[in-house]
N, C-alpha and C positions, 0 to 999 in steps of 0.2 A: 505608665512606664514602670518597669521594675528597677528602682533606683539602686538597690543592693547589687543586683546583677551588673548594672552599668559600672558601678564603682569597682567591683571585683574584676570585671573583664577589661576595663580601661583605666589603668592606674593613674593616668595623667588627668583624669576628670576630677574636678574638685566641687563642681556644682551641676545640679540637674534641675531643669525646669520642664514640667510636662508640656507646656506650650511652646517653649523656645528651643529646647534641646539640652545637650551636655556641653560643658565648657571646662577648659583647663585653667590653670592658675593665672594666666595672663588675660583671660576673658575670651580667648579664641574658641570658636565652636569646634567640637570634636565630633567627627562623623562616626555614628555607631550603626552596627548591623542589628536591626531589630529582630531578625530571625535568630541570630546568635543569642541575643539578650533574652528572648522569649523561651529559648531552648535550655537556658542555664538552670540548673537545679542546685539549690542551696545545700551544700554538704552537711550543714548543721540543722537542717529542717527537723530532723528527728527530735532534737532537743526541745523545740517549741511544741511539737506535737505531744511529746511525753508530758511536758509541763501542764498542758491543758487537760490531759487525761488522768494524771495522778489525783487521788483524793486529797482533800485539805490536810495540812500537817496535823492539825488537832485530831482528825479522824484516824490518821495513821498512827499517831502516838497512842490513842485509845485502843486501837487494834493490837498494837504491840503489847500494851499492858495486859489485855485480856487473853491474848492468844500466843504471844511470844514472837521473837524476831524471825524465826524460821517460817512460821505460818504467814507473817506479814510479807516477807519476801516472796514466798510462793504464791500467796493469794492476791497481793496488791501490786507488787513491783514487777515480778517476772512477766505477767500477762501484758503489761504495758510495754515493757522492753521488747517482748516478742512481737508485738503488734507494730512497733516502730523501731526496727533495728538500726544500728549505726550504719552510716554510709550507704 
């Protein structure tokens, strides 16, 4: 189950158990539409994808030292941002 999608789509849900389902603050089961949950796309997914793709900070700083900020942005940052655009 996509817990993040359930919490975003069903604000009353406070707990999710893969085997039992979703529950509100009073322990009542909340019926969820799995098709809706599975179709949900995290609007912030690009952040996680970029984070995995960017080189380590030490490598970036070394690149800036040797090549300058403009080259760093053009060679290391912009390609990742273009690959994983916002929204």
